[in-house]
MARKETI-322905 format. One record per residue (C-alpha): residue in one letter; x, y, z. Coordinates in pm, whole numbers. Example, Ala and Ser with C-alpha at 12.3 -4.5 7.8 and 13.67 -1.06 7.14 Angstrom:
<rs>
<"a" <1230 -450 780>>
<"s" <1367 -106 714>>
</rs>
This chain:
<rs>
<"m" <-6428 5922 9077>>
<"v" <-6224 5801 9372>>
<"a" <-5878 5677 9287>>
<"q" <-5804 5336 9425>>
<"a" <-5484 5282 9615>>
<"v" <-5238 5061 9437>>
<"e" <-5089 4800 9664>>
<"s" <-4717 4766 9612>>
<"v" <-4596 4414 9565>>
<"v" <-4294 4325 9773>>
<"p" <-4134 3997 9668>>
<"t" <-4115 3738 9941>>
<"d" <-3764 3641 10045>>
<"a" <-3780 3263 10023>>
<"y" <-3432 3236 10172>>
<"a" <-3483 3445 10486>>
<"g" <-3351 3261 10787>>
<"d" <-3125 3032 10582>>
<"a" <-2782 3064 10746>>
<"v" <-2592 3050 10419>>
<"f" <-2806 3316 10253>>
<"e" <-2798 3534 10565>>
<"l" <-2418 3529 10556>>
<"h" <-2433 3654 10197>>
<"r" <-2698 3921 10260>>
<"g" <-2570 4254 10131>>
<"g" <-2253 4090 10000>>
<"k" <-1944 3962 10181>>
<"i" <-1702 4251 10124>>
<"e" <-1694 4629 10146>>
<"v" <-1457 4917 10076>>
<"s" <-1317 5085 10386>>
<"s" <-1093 5387 10425>>
<"s" <-728 5346 10513>>
<"i" <-719 5700 10658>>
<"h" <-970 5917 10846>>
<"v" <-1080 6263 10733>>
<"q" <-1145 6448 11058>>
<"d" <-1103 6814 10971>>
<"a" <-1052 7060 10688>>
<"d" <-677 7004 10686>>
<"d" <-722 6629 10635>>
<"l" <-972 6698 10358>>
<"s" <-737 6936 10180>>
<"k" <-463 6671 10182>>
<"a" <-675 6368 10093>>
<"y" <-868 6551 9823>>
<"t" <-848 6893 9667>>
<"p" <-617 7082 9655>>
<"g" <-351 6846 9792>>
<"v" <-439 6548 9572>>
<"a" <-350 6751 9262>>
<"r" <17 6749 9368>>
<"v" <14 6370 9384>>
<"c" <-160 6343 9045>>
<"t" <93 6577 8888>>
<"a" <384 6378 9029>>
<"i" <239 6051 8898>>
<"a" <176 6206 8556>>
<"a" <545 6294 8541>>
<"e" <660 5960 8684>>
<"p" <391 5689 8645>>
<"a" <583 5438 8859>>
<"l" <496 5652 9163>>
<"a" <140 5518 9141>>
<"r" <258 5202 9309>>
<"r" <371 5405 9611>>
<"y" <98 5664 9632>>
<"t" <-214 5469 9529>>
<"w" <-356 5134 9629>>
<"t" <-241 4956 9312>>
<"s" <56 4791 9486>>
<"n" <-182 4580 9693>>
<"v" <-501 4531 9493>>
<"v" <-612 4252 9262>>
<"a" <-896 4244 9012>>
<"v" <-1081 3912 9042>>
<"v" <-1223 3881 8691>>
<"t" <-1466 3628 8545>>
<"d" <-1721 3589 8270>>
<"g" <-1920 3331 8464>>
<"t" <-1870 3052 8210>>
<"a" <-1721 2786 8440>>
<"v" <-1828 2861 8796>>
<"l" <-1734 2593 9048>>
<"g" <-1923 2279 8951>>
<"l" <-2218 2485 8827>>
<"g" <-2088 2552 8477>>
<"d" <-2193 2847 8264>>
<"i" <-2428 3035 8497>>
<"g" <-2338 3382 8371>>
<"p" <-2166 3686 8521>>
<"v" <-2437 3797 8766>>
<"a" <-2476 3455 8926>>
<"s" <-2098 3427 8955>>
<"l" <-2069 3730 9184>>
<"p" <-2105 3543 9517>>
<"v" <-1803 3333 9420>>
<"m" <-1601 3636 9312>>
<"e" <-1688 3814 9637>>
<"g" <-1579 3502 9822>>
<"k" <-1248 3505 9639>>
<"a" <-1196 3868 9734>>
<"l" <-1279 3784 10096>>
<"l" <-1019 3505 10098>>
<"f" <-754 3731 9945>>
<"k" <-800 3973 10234>>
<"e" <-846 3722 10515>>
<"f" <-557 3494 10424>>
<"g" <-311 3719 10240>>
<"g" <-386 4076 10343>>
<"v" <-445 4154 9976>>
<"d" <-725 4388 9868>>
<"s" <-929 4284 9566>>
<"v" <-1232 4382 9362>>
<"p" <-1473 4126 9210>>
<"i" <-1547 4204 8846>>
<"a" <-1795 4000 8640>>
<"l" <-1779 4081 8269>>
<"d" <-2081 4041 8044>>
<"c" <-1885 3912 7747>>
<"t" <-1751 3576 7637>>
<"d" <-1561 3678 7324>>
<"v" <-1188 3637 7386>>
<"d" <-1093 3960 7210>>
<"e" <-1350 4161 7402>>
<"f" <-1255 4003 7733>>
<"v" <-883 4069 7687>>
<"e" <-941 4424 7568>>
<"t" <-1171 4503 7862>>
<"v" <-928 4371 8122>>
<"a" <-632 4541 7959>>
<"r" <-813 4877 7956>>
<"m" <-896 4860 8328>>
<"a" <-553 4724 8430>>
<"p" <-408 5065 8534>>
<"s" <-637 5054 8839>>
<"f" <-486 4729 8968>>
<"g" <-160 4570 9070>>
<"g" <-257 4220 8956>>
<"i" <-523 4024 8771>>
<"n" <-672 3702 8908>>
<"l" <-869 3526 8636>>
<"e" <-1144 3307 8772>>
<"d" <-1402 3055 8650>>
<"i" <-1346 3101 8276>>
<"s" <-1420 2803 8053>>
<"a" <-1149 2608 7873>>
<"p" <-992 2632 7623>>
<"r" <-1069 3007 7614>>
<"c" <-905 3055 7954>>
<"f" <-564 2954 7818>>
<"e" <-565 3212 7540>>
<"i" <-705 3484 7765>>
<"e" <-432 3433 8022>>
<"r" <-156 3410 7760>>
<"r" <-260 3729 7585>>
<"l" <-301 3927 7906>>
<"k" <41 3813 8031>>
<"e" <195 3928 7704>>
<"r" <17 4263 7715>>
<"l" <42 4364 8081>>
<"d" <339 4428 8311>>
<"i" <158 4315 8626>>
<"p" <99 3962 8758>>
<"v" <-176 3774 8573>>
<"f" <-279 3444 8729>>
<"h" <-559 3203 8642>>
<"d" <-622 3041 8978>>
<"d" <-830 2753 8846>>
<"q" <-518 2645 8662>>
<"h" <-219 2738 8869>>
<"g" <-356 2756 9222>>
<"t" <-476 2399 9189>>
<"a" <-146 2289 9035>>
<"v" <64 2442 9313>>
<"v" <-131 2273 9591>>
<"v" <-139 1940 9405>>
<"l" <239 1943 9369>>
<"a" <286 2031 9736>>
<"a" <58 1747 9843>>
<"l" <228 1505 9606>>
<"r" <574 1585 9740>>
<"n" <463 1485 10088>>
<"a" <259 1186 9970>>
<"l" <574 1055 9803>>
<"r" <763 1091 10128>>
<"v" <495 885 10301>>
<"t" <511 609 10037>>
<"g" <888 619 9989>>
<"k" <863 681 9616>>
<"e" <1059 930 9402>>
<"i" <883 1175 9174>>
<"e" <1088 1078 8869>>
<"d" <993 710 8912>>
<"i" <615 736 8939>>
<"r" <352 697 8671>>
<"v" <73 956 8685>>
<"v" <-275 952 8533>>
<"i" <-476 1274 8527>>
<"s" <-848 1259 8462>>
<"g" <-949 1591 8310>>
<"a" <-793 1806 8040>>
<"g" <-952 2136 8130>>
<"a" <-789 2430 8305>>
<"a" <-683 2243 8619>>
<"g" <-582 1923 8441>>
<"v" <-358 2099 8192>>
<"a" <-189 2314 8457>>
<"c" <-137 2018 8690>>
<"a" <17 1817 8409>>
<"r" <254 2101 8323>>
<"i" <373 2163 8679>>
<"l" <421 1790 8746>>
<"l" <632 1758 8433>>
<"q" <843 2052 8546>>
<"a" <880 1897 8889>>
<"g" <1030 1581 8740>>
<"v" <747 1342 8658>>
<"g" <852 1157 8346>>
<"d" <561 920 8285>>
<"l" <229 1106 8277>>
<"a" <-91 1046 8083>>
<"v" <-392 1276 8062>>
<"v" <-741 1143 7997>>
<"d" <-1039 1344 7878>>
<"s" <-1399 1233 7821>>
<"k" <-1298 1047 7503>>
<"g" <-990 871 7635>>
<"v" <-615 910 7671>>
<"l" <-460 1208 7496>>
<"h" <-221 1100 7222>>
<"e" <-99 1260 6902>>
<"d" <-294 1029 6673>>
<"r" <-628 1158 6795>>
<"s" <-792 1389 6543>>
<"d" <-1033 1555 6787>>
<"l" <-785 1750 7003>>
<"n" <-785 2129 7030>>
<"p" <-443 2299 7016>>
<"v" <-401 2296 7395>>
<"k" <-474 1925 7422>>
<"l" <-260 1842 7118>>
<"s" <37 2025 7270>>
<"l" <-14 1835 7595>>
<"a" <-42 1505 7407>>
<"r" <296 1570 7248>>
<"d" <459 1632 7586>>
<"t" <300 1342 7776>>
<"n" <208 974 7738>>
<"t" <560 851 7680>>
<"g" <426 500 7734>>
<"g" <208 524 7426>>
<"l" <-114 450 7611>>
<"s" <-455 457 7445>>
<"g" <-804 363 7551>>
<"r" <-1007 488 7842>>
<"l" <-929 591 8200>>
<"a" <-952 236 8334>>
<"d" <-693 122 8081>>
<"a" <-450 394 8182>>
<"l" <-488 337 8557>>
<"a" <-346 -16 8555>>
<"g" <-15 6 8741>>
<"a" <-35 383 8796>>
<"d" <117 532 9113>>
<"l" <-95 849 9120>>
<"f" <-451 913 9012>>
<"l" <-535 1283 8995>>
<"g" <-900 1357 8932>>
<"v" <-1000 1707 8823>>
<"s" <-1297 1618 8607>>
<"g" <-1584 1463 8798>>
<"g" <-1750 1134 8721>>
<"t" <-1691 807 8903>>
<"v" <-1397 569 8869>>
<"p" <-1494 201 8900>>
<"e" <-1342 18 9194>>
<"e" <-1182 -243 8971>>
<"a" <-986 32 8796>>
<"v" <-873 174 9130>>
<"a" <-772 -173 9246>>
<"s" <-549 -212 8939>>
<"m" <-319 71 9048>>
<"a" <32 8 9181>>
<"d" <109 -86 9539>>
<"d" <112 212 9780>>
<"a" <-85 414 9529>>
<"i" <-181 779 9578>>
<"i" <-530 906 9496>>
<"f" <-613 1274 9469>>
<"a" <-986 1283 9381>>
<"l" <-1063 1654 9370>>
<"a" <-1408 1684 9213>>
<"n" <-1658 1866 9437>>
<"p" <-1890 1782 9596>>
<"n" <-1852 1422 9478>>
<"p" <-1492 1298 9445>>
<"e" <-1418 1072 9148>>
<"v" <-1322 804 9402>>
<"h" <-1494 821 9739>>
<"p" <-1236 822 10019>>
<"d" <-1384 510 10180>>
<"l" <-1327 319 9858>>
<"a" <-993 484 9788>>
<"h" <-851 380 10124>>
<"r" <-907 15 10035>>
<"h" <-653 40 9756>>
<"a" <-432 345 9818>>
<"a" <-177 447 10079>>
<"v" <-255 820 10061>>
<"v" <-586 983 9972>>
<"a" <-674 1350 9926>>
<"t" <-989 1530 9811>>
<"g" <-1108 1885 9757>>
<"r" <-1351 1862 10047>>
<"s" <-1308 2007 10393>>
<"d" <-1478 1717 10568>>
<"f" <-1206 1466 10479>>
<"p" <-833 1475 10565>>
<"n" <-586 1621 10315>>
<"q" <-801 1889 10155>>
<"i" <-638 2024 9840>>
<"n" <-771 2379 9845>>
<"n" <-661 2670 9625>>
<"v" <-678 2906 9922>>
<"l" <-348 2750 10033>>
<"a" <-186 2909 9728>>
<"f" <-334 3220 9571>>
<"p" <-332 3464 9867>>
<"g" <34 3392 9945>>
<"i" <135 3392 9578>>
<"f" <-5 3739 9519>>
<"r" <123 3859 9858>>
<"g" <473 3748 9761>>
<"a" <447 3892 9411>>
<"f" <338 4228 9552>>
<"d" <605 4224 9824>>
<"a" <870 4169 9558>>
<"s" <717 4421 9314>>
<"a" <705 4139 9059>>
<"t" <591 4211 8705>>
<"r" <467 3857 8651>>
<"i" <425 3518 8818>>
<"t" <673 3270 8675>>
<"e" <690 2892 8674>>
<"g" <976 2917 8923>>
<"m" <760 3121 9160>>
<"k" <486 2856 9144>>
<"l" <734 2576 9211>>
<"a" <870 2773 9505>>
<"a" <519 2814 9643>>
<"a" <459 2439 9621>>
<"d" <787 2361 9797>>
<"a" <708 2610 10073>>
<"l" <366 2453 10130>>
<"a" <509 2101 10141>>
<"g" <783 2213 10378>>
<"l" <534 2323 10641>>
<"i" <470 1959 10729>>
<"s" <765 1848 10940>>
<"p" <899 1491 10911>>
<"a" <778 1426 11264>>
<"d" <421 1531 11178>>
<"l" <402 1380 10829>>
<"r" <158 1091 10793>>
<"a" <-85 953 10539>>
<"d" <-373 1169 10663>>
<"y" <-162 1484 10703>>
<"i" <30 1568 10385>>
<"i" <-88 1927 10340>>
<"p" <-148 2204 10595>>
<"s" <-489 2342 10681>>
<"p" <-600 2667 10517>>
<"f" <-631 2800 10873>>
<"d" <-267 2729 10955>>
<"p" <-132 3083 11010>>
<"r" <206 2984 10865>>
<"v" <71 2916 10517>>
<"a" <38 3256 10350>>
<"p" <362 3401 10498>>
<"a" <563 3093 10397>>
<"v" <426 3096 10043>>
<"a" <472 3472 10015>>
<"d" <834 3461 10130>>
<"a" <918 3179 9889>>
<"v" <746 3351 9597>>
<"a" <914 3685 9668>>
<"a" <1255 3519 9691>>
<"a" <1198 3334 9363>>
<"a" <1087 3655 9191>>
<"a" <1405 3830 9303>>
<"a" <1622 3536 9198>>
<"e" <1461 3529 8853>>
<"g" <1494 3904 8807>>
<"v" <1124 3976 8748>>
<"t" <1099 4257 9005>>
<"r" <1073 4629 8940>>
<"d" <1305 4744 9216>>
</rs>
């Protein structure tokens, strides 16, 4: 009996030739050596027997690891894939292109090495325990694309447990850039931060963090709106994070929906998606500011926003005033590492926002230029210097 050859089946690559997919082919990052092993002497120093001397020294004095390993300049970019961009819960494997992209941006914009790590677990206890157990390999933890409200507890518990910077970029990176843009938008409109009324659409990770940093920066009248309306203490459907925020906001006692809250508001900050009706936008105060950050579809399209607002920003690169997290996180970690900081404080985030805003000179400031470009080479160094100085001033450095 003659055996028949079995034809192997090779799956067709439906995306071959697509420029986006070709850029991602094989991944967007790699590990490269910082030294070269060219002969036996190099090998004996980089590996055995020489490496044993370094290990022994670190065992006796663990702090030496920061000097003699890569941990002083490497971040773990960690996700569970439950809130990836605007795609939602797509799982850890599908999240990897985003995590690789984050690692790429860390290196390109901040000179910070990072490793993308997608965890196949959504339980808070398991997530925290996993990250804590791998933390000795890293100098910082960047939490990414984790659904709310779990993300708040995960970050809080890791910050309590670890003595290295822990930073949820979806929260704090967004908040830093929003505050920077707002400071310059207020200069354009001639308003003071303590006098404005702010409405935030969205009470997830970004919305909560933006509300908190704006309150710290001096905003006194701020209301947050979720899918069911304005947050206030009398609502019985609020989780602990939203209830805490309700207690610290809405001093005007507002209720109702987003359109109700927007009447007379100076700033609309959208971090939720959806569409705001034009009549609600038109009801805002004179010289209003609109930051509509949902991607790819802003809550208020810029063409409409410009009919009723003095300053408009989005999260998109094809409109002026892009509010992009890459303006913040590479410089924040760069500064934290430069200062040997054990954590990233509120003061360090405020300093980062001020540094970003300060890059726009009074002569250059205008309604369509309130925030620098991510490709402005001054951005990461300015943020890093401000963050490092704030860390030293607050006494959260090791040295």
